[in-house]
C-alpha positions in Angstrom: 62.7 64.2 89.5 64.5 65.9 86.6 64.6 64.1 83.3 67.5 64.1 80.9 68.8 62.2 77.9 71.9 60.8 79.5 72.6 57.1 79.5 73.8 57.1 83.1 72.3 58.3 86.4 73.2 61.6 88.0 74.0 61.7 91.7 72.4 64.7 93.5 71.8 65.7 97.0 68.8 68.0 97.4 69.3 71.0 99.7 73.1 70.2 99.8 72.6 67.7 102.6 75.4 65.4 101.3 77.9 68.2 100.9 77.1 69.7 104.3 77.5 66.3 106.0 80.9 65.7 104.4 82.1 69.3 104.9 82.3 69.9 101.2 80.2 73.1 101.0 81.8 76.1 99.2 80.8 79.0 97.0 82.3 79.4 93.5 80.8 82.4 91.8 82.1 81.4 88.4 80.3 78.0 88.6 77.1 79.7 89.9 77.0 81.9 86.8 77.7 78.9 84.6 74.9 76.8 86.1 72.5 79.8 85.7 73.3 79.8 82.0 72.4 76.1 81.9 69.1 76.9 83.7 70.2 75.3 86.9 69.5 77.6 89.8 71.7 76.3 92.6 70.3 78.6 95.3 66.8 77.3 94.6 67.8 73.7 94.2 70.0 73.6 97.3 67.7 75.9 99.3 70.6 78.1 100.0 70.6 81.7 98.8 74.4 81.9 99.0 74.7 79.6 95.9 76.6 76.8 97.5 
């Protein structure tokens, strides 16, 4: 589990299971680069090399 200093919980879905189940998977290269700058590796987190 990732720790942060926010005062509210963060909803996540490991390996993009939630997005896949709801048909919400997409690739947005701009966001992928933004997340990389924030040290969030979406392909690794979502177990998807495409960066969804």
